[in-house]
C-alpha positions as CSV (number, residue, x, y, z in Angstrom):
1,X,19.1,-1.6,12.3
2,X,21.9,-2.8,10.5
3,X,20.5,-5.9,9.4
4,X,20.1,-4.1,5.9
5,X,23.8,-3.8,5.6
6,X,24.3,-7.7,6.7
7,X,21.7,-8.3,3.5
8,X,23.9,-6.2,1.0
9,X,27.0,-8.1,2.4
10,X,25.7,-11.5,1.7
11,X,24.2,-10.4,-1.7
12,X,27.6,-9.1,-2.9
13,X,29.6,-12.3,-1.5
14,X,26.9,-14.4,-3.3
15,X,28.2,-12.8,-6.7
16,X,31.9,-13.0,-5.8
17,X,31.5,-16.6,-5.3
18,X,29.4,-17.3,-8.3
19,X,26.2,-18.0,-6.2
20,X,23.1,-17.1,-8.5
21,X,21.2,-14.0,-7.4
22,X,17.7,-14.2,-8.3
23,X,14.4,-12.6,-7.9
24,X,13.8,-14.0,-4.0
25,X,17.6,-12.8,-2.8
26,X,17.4,-9.5,-4.5
27,X,13.6,-8.8,-3.1
28,X,14.9,-10.1,0.3
29,X,17.5,-7.6,0.3
30,X,15.5,-4.6,-0.9
31,X,13.0,-5.7,1.6
32,X,15.7,-5.4,4.4
33,X,16.7,-2.0,3.4
34,X,13.6,-0.6,3.0
35,X,13.0,-2.1,7.1
36,X,16.1,-0.1,7.6
37,X,14.9,3.3,5.6
38,X,17.6,2.8,3.2
39,X,15.4,3.4,0.0
40,X,18.3,4.6,-2.2
41,X,20.3,1.3,-1.6
42,X,16.6,-0.3,-2.6
43,X,16.3,1.4,-5.4
44,X,20.2,0.6,-6.6
45,X,19.4,-2.9,-6.5
46,X,16.2,-2.9,-7.9
47,X,18.0,-1.1,-10.8
48,X,20.6,-3.9,-10.8
49,X,18.0,-6.7,-10.8
50,X,16.8,-5.0,-14.2
51,X,20.3,-4.3,-15.6
52,X,21.0,-7.9,-15.0
53,X,18.2,-9.5,-16.3
54,X,16.8,-10.7,-13.2
55,X,12.9,-10.6,-13.1
56,X,11.4,-8.2,-11.4
57,X,7.9,-9.5,-10.2
58,X,5.3,-8.1,-7.9
59,X,7.2,-9.0,-4.3
60,X,10.2,-6.9,-6.0
61,X,8.1,-4.1,-6.9
62,X,6.2,-4.1,-3.4
63,X,9.4,-4.2,-1.6
64,X,11.0,-1.3,-3.6
65,X,7.8,1.0,-3.5
66,X,7.9,0.0,0.4
67,X,11.1,1.6,0.8
68,X,10.3,4.6,-1.0
69,X,7.1,4.8,1.0
70,X,9.0,4.1,4.4
71,X,11.0,7.6,3.4
72,X,8.2,9.3,1.9
73,X,9.9,9.4,-1.5
74,X,6.6,9.6,-3.3
75,X,7.7,10.4,-6.8
76,X,9.6,7.4,-7.0
77,X,7.0,5.3,-5.4
78,X,4.6,6.3,-7.7
79,X,6.8,5.9,-11.0
80,X,7.6,2.6,-9.8
81,X,3.7,1.8,-9.3
82,X,3.0,2.9,-12.9
83,X,5.9,0.9,-14.1
84,X,4.6,-2.4,-12.2
85,X,1.0,-2.0,-14.2
86,X,2.8,-1.9,-17.5
């Protein structure tokens, strides 16, 4: 259950230590949040990817959509799905 918290800590530590956070590391953390039912944290990370210029590929989108789906956040999931198609 707490793996999402561990994933967030690792991602944060990477930033503090100057290790590049990329599409893969963000997607893994978003996926961990999805599995833990933490859709808000997942979307925050997804938005952070966009703000910091990290590519949001279909895997990142799928992970964020899965987080929304797991918690019945359909409006957010549909927005992401629509955005992914552009």
